[in-house]
C-alpha positions as CSV (number, residue, x, y, z in Angstrom):
1,M,22.5,9.1,9.6
2,K,19.3,11.0,10.5
3,V,18.9,12.2,6.9
4,F,19.3,8.6,5.7
5,L,16.6,7.3,8.1
6,F,14.3,10.2,7.1
7,I,14.7,9.2,3.4
8,I,13.9,5.6,4.2
9,V,10.8,6.6,6.1
10,L,9.7,8.9,3.2
11,V,10.1,6.0,0.7
12,L,8.2,3.6,2.9
13,L,5.3,6.1,3.3
14,W,5.3,6.9,-0.4
15,N,5.1,3.2,-1.3
16,H,2.0,2.7,0.9
17,L,-0.2,5.8,0.3
18,P,-3.7,5.7,-1.2
19,Y,-4.4,7.3,-4.5
20,F,-7.6,8.1,-6.5
21,Y,-7.7,6.7,-10.0
22,S,-9.8,7.8,-13.0
23,N,-9.7,5.5,-16.1
24,D,-11.2,8.2,-18.2
25,K,-8.5,10.7,-17.4
26,A,-5.7,8.1,-18.1
27,V,-7.3,6.8,-21.3
28,D,-8.0,10.3,-22.6
29,Y,-4.4,11.5,-22.0
30,I,-2.9,8.4,-23.7
31,S,-5.3,8.6,-26.6
32,R,-4.6,12.3,-27.2
33,H,-0.9,11.8,-27.2
34,A,-0.6,8.6,-29.2
35,E,1.3,8.9,-32.5
36,T,0.5,7.3,-35.8
37,K,3.7,5.1,-35.6
38,S,5.6,3.7,-32.8
39,K,8.2,5.8,-31.1
40,G,9.6,2.9,-29.1
41,S,8.4,4.6,-25.9
42,C,5.2,2.7,-25.0
43,A,6.0,2.5,-21.3
44,G,6.7,6.2,-21.1
45,Y,3.5,7.2,-22.8
46,V,1.4,4.8,-20.7
47,M,3.1,5.8,-17.5
48,R,2.3,9.4,-18.1
49,G,-1.3,8.4,-18.8
50,F,-1.4,6.5,-15.5
51,W,-0.1,9.7,-13.7
52,H,-2.8,11.8,-15.4
53,G,-5.3,9.3,-14.2
54,G,-4.0,9.5,-10.6
55,C,-1.8,6.4,-10.4
56,P,1.7,7.4,-9.4
57,V,3.5,4.5,-11.0
58,G,7.2,4.6,-11.9
59,L,8.9,4.1,-15.3
60,V,10.2,0.5,-15.8
61,P,10.5,-1.6,-19.0
62,A,7.1,-2.4,-20.4
63,Y,7.3,-6.1,-19.4
64,G,8.0,-5.0,-15.8
65,Y,4.4,-3.7,-15.3
66,E,3.2,-7.2,-14.9
67,K,4.7,-7.0,-11.4
68,I,4.0,-3.3,-10.7
69,L,0.3,-3.1,-11.7
70,P,-1.0,-5.6,-9.2
71,Q,0.9,-3.8,-6.5
72,M,-1.0,-0.6,-7.5
73,G,-4.4,-2.2,-7.3
74,F,-4.9,-3.5,-10.8
75,Q,-6.5,-6.9,-11.1
76,V,-5.4,-9.6,-13.5
77,V,-8.2,-10.4,-16.0
78,Q,-8.7,-13.9,-17.3
79,T,-8.0,-14.0,-21.1
80,K,-10.3,-16.9,-22.0
81,D,-13.2,-15.4,-23.9
82,Y,-11.7,-11.9,-23.2
83,T,-13.6,-8.8,-24.4
84,P,-11.6,-5.6,-23.8
85,R,-13.1,-2.7,-21.7
86,K,-12.1,0.9,-21.7
87,G,-9.0,1.3,-19.5
88,D,-7.8,-2.3,-19.8
89,V,-4.0,-2.6,-19.9
90,S,-2.2,-5.2,-21.9
91,V,1.4,-6.2,-21.0
92,L,3.3,-8.2,-23.6
93,P,6.5,-10.1,-22.7
94,Q,10.0,-9.5,-24.0
95,N,11.0,-11.2,-27.2
96,K,14.0,-11.1,-29.6
97,S,12.6,-8.2,-31.5
98,H,11.3,-6.2,-28.5
99,V,13.7,-6.3,-25.6
100,F,11.5,-4.0,-23.4
101,G,8.2,-5.9,-24.1
102,H,5.1,-3.8,-24.8
103,I,2.3,-2.1,-22.8
104,A,-0.9,-0.6,-24.2
105,V,-4.3,0.7,-22.9
106,F,-7.7,0.0,-24.6
107,N,-9.4,3.3,-25.1
108,G,-12.9,1.9,-25.9
109,K,-12.2,1.7,-29.6
110,Q,-8.6,0.5,-30.1
111,W,-5.4,-0.2,-28.2
112,V,-3.1,2.8,-27.8
113,S,0.4,3.2,-26.3
114,D,2.9,5.6,-27.9
115,F,1.0,4.9,-31.1
116,R,-2.5,3.9,-32.3
117,Q,-2.4,0.2,-32.8
118,N,-4.4,-2.0,-35.2
119,N,-4.8,-4.7,-32.6
120,M,-3.4,-5.7,-29.1
121,L,-0.7,-7.9,-30.5
122,C,0.9,-5.1,-32.5
123,S,3.7,-6.9,-34.2
124,K,4.4,-10.2,-35.9
125,A,6.7,-11.2,-33.1
126,Y,3.8,-10.8,-30.6
127,R,1.3,-12.5,-32.8
128,D,3.6,-15.5,-33.3
129,N,4.2,-15.7,-29.5
130,G,0.6,-15.0,-28.5
131,K,1.4,-14.4,-24.9
132,F,0.0,-11.4,-23.0
133,Q,-1.6,-10.4,-19.7
134,I,-4.5,-8.0,-19.1
135,F,-5.0,-5.8,-16.1
136,R,-8.0,-3.8,-15.0
137,I,-8.7,-1.2,-12.3
138,T,-11.9,0.5,-11.3
139,D,-12.2,4.2,-10.7
140,G,-11.8,5.3,-7.1
141,W,-9.4,5.0,-4.2
142,H,-6.7,2.3,-4.2
143,W,-3.8,1.4,-1.9
144,K,-0.4,1.0,-3.4
145,H,1.9,-1.7,-2.0
146,V,5.1,-1.3,-4.0
147,W,7.7,-3.8,-3.0
148,T,9.8,-4.7,-5.9
149,S,12.9,-6.8,-5.2
150,P,16.5,-5.8,-6.1
151,V,16.4,-8.7,-8.5
152,D,13.6,-7.1,-10.4
153,W,15.5,-3.8,-10.5
154,Y,18.7,-5.5,-11.6
155,G,16.8,-7.2,-14.4
156,W,15.1,-4.0,-15.5
157,I,18.4,-2.1,-15.5
158,E,20.1,-4.9,-17.4
159,T,17.3,-4.8,-20.0
160,A,17.6,-1.0,-20.4
161,I,21.3,-1.2,-21.0
162,K,20.9,-4.0,-23.6
163,G,17.9,-2.2,-25.2
164,W,19.5,1.2,-25.4
165,K,22.4,-0.2,-27.4
166,N,19.9,-1.2,-30.2
167,I,18.1,2.1,-30.3
168,K,19.1,4.4,-33.2
169,F,18.8,8.1,-32.4
170,V,18.2,10.3,-35.4
């Protein structure tokens, strides 16, 4: 029982610690590791970039970051007359072609994720839908307040199971 309580206390502390974030470090890491074609791993590449920038975010399906990023100190950016800034993060919703959604970061010249994109809405399915959210964070200290509900986790796990069935491993 003491071990269980100790683990709960550690999780609660971990979910509320401050962290120092650097957009340049995150963007540089993602840009250096981006491929020429999609690997179907946008969330993994972007998550590793966040970690290199100092933001200890976990791996969830790309569309799930719309709930996680605000809890990590990222602010929602209004998309009317939107002009991207270095470090901006786009989160695109799920659709029939992309069960995990999509996430990318603007590196000052182009949008990058697991690949170098021609534009933010990187596939016909996203261009047809046109929906997206933009998040922005400043360099410096931020508090994380990570409280995702079991419903979110259930949905993300369900998406992962459905999505992995469609991935072809070479």
